[in-house]
C-alpha positions, 0 to 999 in steps of 0.5 A: 315370834310370829308365826308364818303362814308358808314357808317359801323354800327351795327344797321339794314342795308337793302342792296339796291342793290341785292349783292350776292358775300359775301353769302358764310359766310351766310349774316353775312357780308352783312354790307360790300356790303354798300361800293359798293353801295354807289360807283358811278357805274361809279367808281366800276372798280376802286375798282375791281383795288384795289381788282384784285391788293390785290389779286395778291400780296398775290397771289405772297405770297401764291400760294393757294390765286388764282388770279382773272380776269383781268377786264379793261371795265366799271362794272355795280353794276351787273357785279361786282357782277357776277365778285366777285360772280365768284370769289368765288364761295362760298369760305369763305376764297376768301370771307374774304379776299374780305371783307378785301379789301373793307375795307382796300379800304374804309378805307386805313390809319389804314391799313399804317404801323406804322414806328418805330423810 
């Protein structure tokens, strides 16, 4: 059985790291902080790059979605939070896009297109 990075449940959850990038949603989505919290710090660069590429793809289809800043150096939890906070800047739509990207990173097979025979 494959080990899960984190558990998304309806049960009470207390964030371990003081992330704030989803504050635009007024604590309605704090459970999603568990995804980056349960990734080792040296792997945060991969998560950020994944989000960056998804946002870039969205920007090409919908120019209203702003591009993210490309980060090539290692990230800490604090810098990861800062970069995402600077990108979202209180915009609820951008916060939802980040949540969707985090979920897609955690559960990639659920987003595969079904091939119709």
